[in-house]
MARBADREN-860266 format. One line per field, with one value per atom (N, C-alpha, C): chain; residue number from 1; x, y, z; atom name. Coordinates in nm, 4 decimals, padded with zeros to 6 digits. Example, Ala and Ser with C-alpha at 12.3 -4.5 7.8 and 13.67 -1.06 7.14 Angstrom:
2
unit	c(A, A, A, A, A, A)
pos	c(1, 1, 1, 2, 2, 2)
x	c(01.3190, 01.2300, 01.3200, 01.2850, 01.3670, 01.2900)
y	c(-00.5690, -00.4500, -00.3300, -00.2250, -00.1060, 00.0030)
z	c(00.7800, 00.7800, 00.7800, 00.7080, 00.7140, 00.7870)
site	c(N, CA, C, N, CA, C)
% end
This chain:
50
unit	c(A, A, A, A, A, A, A, A, A, A, A, A, A, A, A, A, A, A, A, A, A, A, A, A, A, A, A, A, A, A, A, A, A, A, A, A, A, A, A, A, A, A, A, A, A, A, A, A, A, A, A, A, A, A, A, A, A, A, A, A, A, A, A, A, A, A, A, A, A, A, A, A, A, A, A, A, A, A, A, A, A, A, A, A, A, A, A, A, A, A, A, A, A, A, A, A, A, A, A, A, A, A, A, A, A, A, A, A, A, A, A, A, A, A, A, A, A, A, A, A, A, A, A, A, A, A, A, A, A, A, A, A, A, A, A, A, A, A, A, A, A, A, A, A, A, A, A, A, A, A)
pos	c(1, 1, 1, 2, 2, 2, 3, 3, 3, 4, 4, 4, 5, 5, 5, 6, 6, 6, 7, 7, 7, 8, 8, 8, 9, 9, 9, 10, 10, 10, 11, 11, 11, 12, 12, 12, 13, 13, 13, 14, 14, 14, 15, 15, 15, 16, 16, 16, 17, 17, 17, 18, 18, 18, 19, 19, 19, 20, 20, 20, 21, 21, 21, 22, 22, 22, 23, 23, 23, 24, 24, 24, 25, 25, 25, 26, 26, 26, 27, 27, 27, 28, 28, 28, 29, 29, 29, 30, 30, 30, 31, 31, 31, 32, 32, 32, 33, 33, 33, 34, 34, 34, 35, 35, 35, 36, 36, 36, 37, 37, 37, 38, 38, 38, 39, 39, 39, 40, 40, 40, 41, 41, 41, 42, 42, 42, 43, 43, 43, 44, 44, 44, 45, 45, 45, 46, 46, 46, 47, 47, 47, 48, 48, 48, 49, 49, 49, 50, 50, 50)
x	c(06.2106, 06.1066, 05.9717, 05.8933, 05.7582, 05.6634, 05.5618, 05.4585, 05.3699, 05.3181, 05.2283, 05.0987, 05.0432, 04.9180, 04.8042, 04.7186, 04.6027, 04.4779, 04.3836, 04.2609, 04.1822, 04.1234, 04.0420, 03.9005, 03.8325, 03.6944, 03.6751, 03.5556, 03.5216, 03.4849, 03.4714, 03.4460, 03.3019, 03.2105, 03.0705, 03.0110, 03.0613, 03.0064, 03.0284, 03.1273, 03.1541, 03.0774, 03.0095, 02.9310, 02.8194, 02.7689, 02.6637, 02.7129, 02.8345, 02.8892, 02.9210, 02.9608, 02.9914, 02.8655, 02.7503, 02.6251, 02.5641, 02.6154, 02.5611, 02.5942, 02.4979, 02.5179, 02.5933, 02.6933, 02.7687, 02.6981, 02.7010, 02.6390, 02.7476, 02.7173, 02.8111, 02.7751, 02.8697, 02.8480, 02.8644, 02.7679, 02.7804, 02.8982, 02.9583, 03.0698, 03.1970, 03.2088, 03.3276, 03.4523, 03.4384, 03.5538, 03.6065, 03.5164, 03.5554, 03.6060, 03.5354, 03.5681, 03.6247, 03.6576, 03.6998, 03.8222, 03.9254, 04.0487, 04.0478, 03.9971, 03.9992, 03.9076, 03.8022, 03.7091, 03.7726, 03.8402, 03.9059, 04.0153, 04.0850, 04.1887, 04.1267, 04.0130, 03.9446, 03.8955, 03.8468, 03.8021, 03.9165, 04.0309, 04.1473, 04.1958, 04.1946, 04.2361, 04.1430, 04.0131, 03.9146, 03.9374, 03.9581, 03.9761, 04.1110, 04.2147, 04.3425, 04.3288, 04.2607, 04.2397, 04.1564, 04.0556, 03.9693, 04.0473, 04.1387, 04.2197, 04.3164, 04.3721, 04.4659, 04.3985, 04.2700, 04.1978, 04.1376, 04.1511, 04.0960, 04.1707)
y	c(-03.4231, -03.3705, -03.4288, -03.4568, -03.5069, -03.3924, -03.4223, -03.3225, -03.3092, -03.1895, -03.1732, -03.2501, -03.2979, -03.3733, -03.2829, -03.3347, -03.2601, -03.3198, -03.2367, -03.2894, -03.3708, -03.4778, -03.5623, -03.5049, -03.5315, -03.4874, -03.4015, -03.3474, -03.2648, -03.1249, -03.0349, -02.8946, -02.8529, -02.9476, -02.9119, -02.8295, -02.8451, -02.7709, -02.6204, -02.5801, -02.4389, -02.3802, -02.4614, -02.4109, -02.3186, -02.3403, -02.2550, -02.1112, -02.0927, -01.9583, -01.8950, -01.9759, -01.9232, -01.8725, -01.9292, -01.8901, -01.7641, -01.7216, -01.6038, -01.4769, -01.3888, -01.2605, -01.1659, -01.1003, -01.0049, -00.8708, -00.8027, -00.6708, -00.5650, -00.4490, -00.3366, -00.2516, -00.2331, -00.1534, -00.0060, 00.0791, 00.2210, 00.2869, 00.3816, 00.4620, 00.3813, 00.2628, 00.1810, 00.2480, 00.3275, 00.3971, 00.5036, 00.5618, 00.6670, 00.6106, 00.5088, 00.4554, 00.3139, 00.2645, 00.1256, 00.0880, 00.1681, 00.1356, 00.1726, 00.2877, 00.3246, 00.2393, 00.1837, 00.1076, -00.0185, -00.1046, -00.2201, -00.1771, -00.0681, -00.0188, 00.0252, 00.0936, 00.1359, 00.0153, -00.0861, -00.2080, -00.2797, -00.2892, -00.3545, -00.2757, -00.1414, -00.0583, -00.0788, -00.0850, -00.1036, -00.2344, -00.3438, -00.4734, -00.4835, -00.4174, -00.4147, -00.3395, -00.2265, -00.1480, -00.2258, -00.2951, -00.3746, -00.4860, -00.5507, -00.6565, -00.6012, -00.4839, -00.4254, -00.3813, -00.3464, -00.2975, -00.4113, -00.5328, -00.6468, -00.6704)
z	c(-01.4330, -01.3454, -01.3840, -01.2833, -01.3073, -01.3363, -01.4126, -01.4397, -01.3168, -01.2899, -01.1739, -01.1953, -01.0853, -01.0919, -01.1360, -01.2201, -01.2675, -01.2072, -01.1670, -01.1085, -01.2110, -01.1644, -01.2509, -01.2591, -01.3668, -01.3805, -01.5037, -01.5135, -01.6283, -01.5810, -01.6746, -01.6406, -01.6641, -01.6766, -01.7010, -01.5881, -01.4677, -01.3546, -01.3698, -01.4483, -01.4674, -01.5849, -01.6619, -01.7738, -01.7272, -01.6067, -01.5512, -01.5404, -01.4923, -01.4766, -01.6116, -01.7077, -01.8405, -01.9096, -01.8743, -01.9372, -01.8745, -01.7586, -01.6908, -01.7687, -01.7756, -01.8424, -01.7493, -01.8027, -01.7229, -01.7238, -01.6086, -01.5997, -01.5908, -01.6378, -01.6317, -01.5109, -01.4230, -01.3031, -01.3399, -01.3021, -01.3365, -01.2650, -01.3299, -01.2783, -01.2507, -01.3117, -01.2876, -01.3433, -01.4492, -01.5053, -01.4087, -01.3331, -01.2402, -01.1080, -01.0554, -00.9231, -00.9274, -01.0436, -01.0583, -00.9782, -00.9840, -00.9146, -00.7667, -00.7282, -00.5866, -00.4978, -00.5533, -00.4691, -00.4095, -00.4868, -00.4232, -00.3257, -00.3577, -00.2669, -00.1342, -00.1412, -00.0185, 00.0602, -00.0100, 00.0584, 00.1274, 00.0606, 00.1221, 00.2426, 00.2301, 00.3419, 00.4614, 00.4346, 00.5406, 00.6155, 00.5413, 00.6067, 00.6764, 00.6246, 00.6946, 00.8263, 00.8225, 00.9431, 01.0446, 00.9963, 01.0830, 01.1517, 01.0786, 01.1377, 01.2421, 01.2146, 01.3096, 01.4381, 01.4314, 01.5491, 01.6312, 01.5871, 01.6628, 01.7895)
site	c(N, CA, C, N, CA, C, N, CA, C, N, CA, C, N, CA, C, N, CA, C, N, CA, C, N, CA, C, N, CA, C, N, CA, C, N, CA, C, N, CA, C, N, CA, C, N, CA, C, N, CA, C, N, CA, C, N, CA, C, N, CA, C, N, CA, C, N, CA, C, N, CA, C, N, CA, C, N, CA, C, N, CA, C, N, CA, C, N, CA, C, N, CA, C, N, CA, C, N, CA, C, N, CA, C, N, CA, C, N, CA, C, N, CA, C, N, CA, C, N, CA, C, N, CA, C, N, CA, C, N, CA, C, N, CA, C, N, CA, C, N, CA, C, N, CA, C, N, CA, C, N, CA, C, N, CA, C, N, CA, C, N, CA, C, N, CA, C, N, CA, C, N, CA, C)
% end
């Protein structure tokens, strides 16, 4: 089997994102899991109503 092709180039373009400071969102422990679920439900409902 052949190895999968790897993209050519360097990763310096991603160093900008690595240098960004991460912020802590308040109440993420309380609403962390239900919020993405509610967002997915909203967009699924929106697509079905189109």
